[in-house]
C-alpha positions as a Markdown table, in Angstrom:
| # | Residue | x | y | z |
|---|---|---|---|---|
| 1 | Tyr | 5.9 | -0.3 | -15.4 |
| 2 | Asn | 2.8 | 1.8 | -16.4 |
| 3 | Val | 1.1 | 2.1 | -13.1 |
| 4 | Lys | -0.1 | 5.1 | -11.0 |
| 5 | Ala | -0.2 | 5.0 | -7.2 |
| 6 | Val | -1.6 | 7.2 | -4.5 |
| 7 | Ser | -1.5 | 7.2 | -0.7 |
| 8 | Ala | -4.4 | 5.4 | 0.9 |
| 9 | Tyr | -5.4 | 5.1 | 4.6 |
| 10 | Ala | -6.5 | 1.8 | 6.0 |
| 11 | Tyr | -7.8 | 1.8 | 9.6 |
| 12 | Ser | -7.0 | -0.9 | 12.1 |
| 13 | Pro | -9.8 | -3.1 | 13.5 |
| 14 | Lys | -8.5 | -2.0 | 17.0 |
| 15 | Glu | -8.3 | 1.7 | 16.1 |
| 16 | Gly | -9.8 | 3.7 | 19.0 |
| 17 | Gly | -9.6 | 0.5 | 21.0 |
| 18 | Gln | -10.8 | 0.0 | 24.6 |
| 19 | Asn | -9.0 | -0.6 | 27.8 |
| 20 | Gly | -6.0 | 1.5 | 26.8 |
| 21 | His | -5.3 | -0.6 | 23.7 |
| 22 | His | -4.8 | 1.6 | 20.6 |
| 23 | Ser | -3.7 | 0.3 | 17.2 |
| 24 | Pro | -3.7 | 3.1 | 14.7 |
| 25 | Gly | -4.1 | 2.4 | 11.0 |
| 26 | Asn | -1.5 | 3.0 | 8.3 |
| 27 | Val | -1.1 | 5.0 | 5.2 |
| 28 | His | -0.3 | 2.6 | 2.3 |
| 29 | Val | 0.8 | 2.9 | -1.3 |
| 30 | Met | -2.3 | 1.9 | -3.4 |
| 31 | Leu | -2.4 | 1.3 | -7.1 |
| 32 | Arg | -4.8 | 3.8 | -8.7 |
| 33 | Glu | -4.4 | 2.6 | -12.3 |
| 34 | Gly | -2.8 | -0.4 | -14.0 |
| 35 | Val | -1.7 | -3.9 | -13.0 |
| 36 | Leu | 1.7 | -4.7 | -11.5 |
| 37 | Arg | 3.3 | -8.0 | -12.1 |
| 38 | Leu | 6.9 | -8.5 | -10.8 |
| 39 | Gly | 7.9 | -12.0 | -10.0 |
| 40 | His | 5.6 | -13.3 | -7.2 |
| 41 | Leu | 4.2 | -9.7 | -6.6 |
| 42 | Lys | 0.9 | -9.3 | -8.4 |
| 43 | Arg | -1.3 | -6.3 | -7.7 |
| 44 | Gln | -4.3 | -4.8 | -9.4 |
| 45 | Glu | -6.0 | -1.4 | -9.3 |
| 46 | Gly | -7.2 | -0.8 | -5.7 |
| 47 | Asp | -4.6 | -3.0 | -4.1 |
| 48 | Ala | -1.8 | -1.8 | -1.7 |
| 49 | Leu | 1.7 | -2.8 | -2.5 |
| 50 | Cys | 1.8 | -4.8 | 0.8 |
| 51 | Lys | -1.4 | -6.8 | 0.2 |
| 52 | Pro | -4.6 | -7.0 | -1.9 |
| 53 | His | -7.5 | -4.7 | -1.0 |
| 54 | Lys | -9.6 | -7.7 | 0.1 |
| 55 | Arg | -7.4 | -8.1 | 3.2 |
| 56 | Phe | -8.1 | -4.6 | 4.5 |
| 57 | Trp | -10.9 | -3.4 | 6.8 |
| 58 | Gly | -11.0 | -0.3 | 4.6 |
| 59 | Leu | -8.6 | 1.3 | 2.1 |
| 60 | Thr | -9.4 | 4.9 | 1.0 |
| 61 | Ala | -7.3 | 7.2 | -1.1 |
| 62 | Gln | -6.1 | 10.0 | 1.2 |
| 63 | Ala | -3.2 | 12.5 | 1.1 |
| 64 | Gly | -0.3 | 11.7 | 3.4 |
| 65 | Met | 3.1 | 10.1 | 3.6 |
| 66 | Pro | 3.0 | 6.3 | 3.5 |
| 67 | Ser | 3.6 | 4.8 | 7.0 |
| 68 | Cys | 3.4 | 1.1 | 6.0 |
| 69 | Arg | 6.9 | -0.2 | 6.1 |
| 70 | Ser | 6.2 | -3.0 | 3.7 |
| 71 | Cys | 4.6 | -0.7 | 1.1 |
| 72 | Val | 7.6 | 1.7 | 1.3 |
| 73 | Glu | 10.1 | -1.1 | 1.0 |
| 74 | Arg | 8.3 | -2.5 | -2.1 |
| 75 | Met | 8.0 | 1.0 | -3.6 |
| 76 | Leu | 11.7 | 1.6 | -3.2 |
| 77 | Thr | 12.5 | -1.8 | -4.7 |
| 78 | Leu | 10.3 | -1.0 | -7.7 |
| 79 | Leu | 11.9 | 2.4 | -8.2 |
| 80 | Glu | 15.4 | 0.7 | -8.1 |
| 81 | Lys | 14.3 | -1.8 | -10.8 |
| 82 | Cys | 12.9 | 1.0 | -13.0 |
| 83 | Glu | 16.2 | 2.8 | -12.9 |
| 84 | Gln | 18.3 | -0.2 | -13.9 |
| 85 | Pro | 19.0 | -0.3 | -17.7 |
| 86 | Gly | 17.5 | -3.2 | -19.7 |
């Protein structure tokens, strides 16, 4: 796969919430360059591995370790597939 990815922060609609409710955002794995097509997974530049950029309240490249479990799981799956011969 010829794609480049970066960490990107997406805030939660309830971030800094009221009445004691706080839902922090997550750091995702966002495609910076290229298009990823693997079975049913299709992502373009600007999309996170977990979902397209249109489904976020905001997704901005930012340094940090990914905290989105779905993004991390998909990244590990992609790395495993890249290591397999053939």
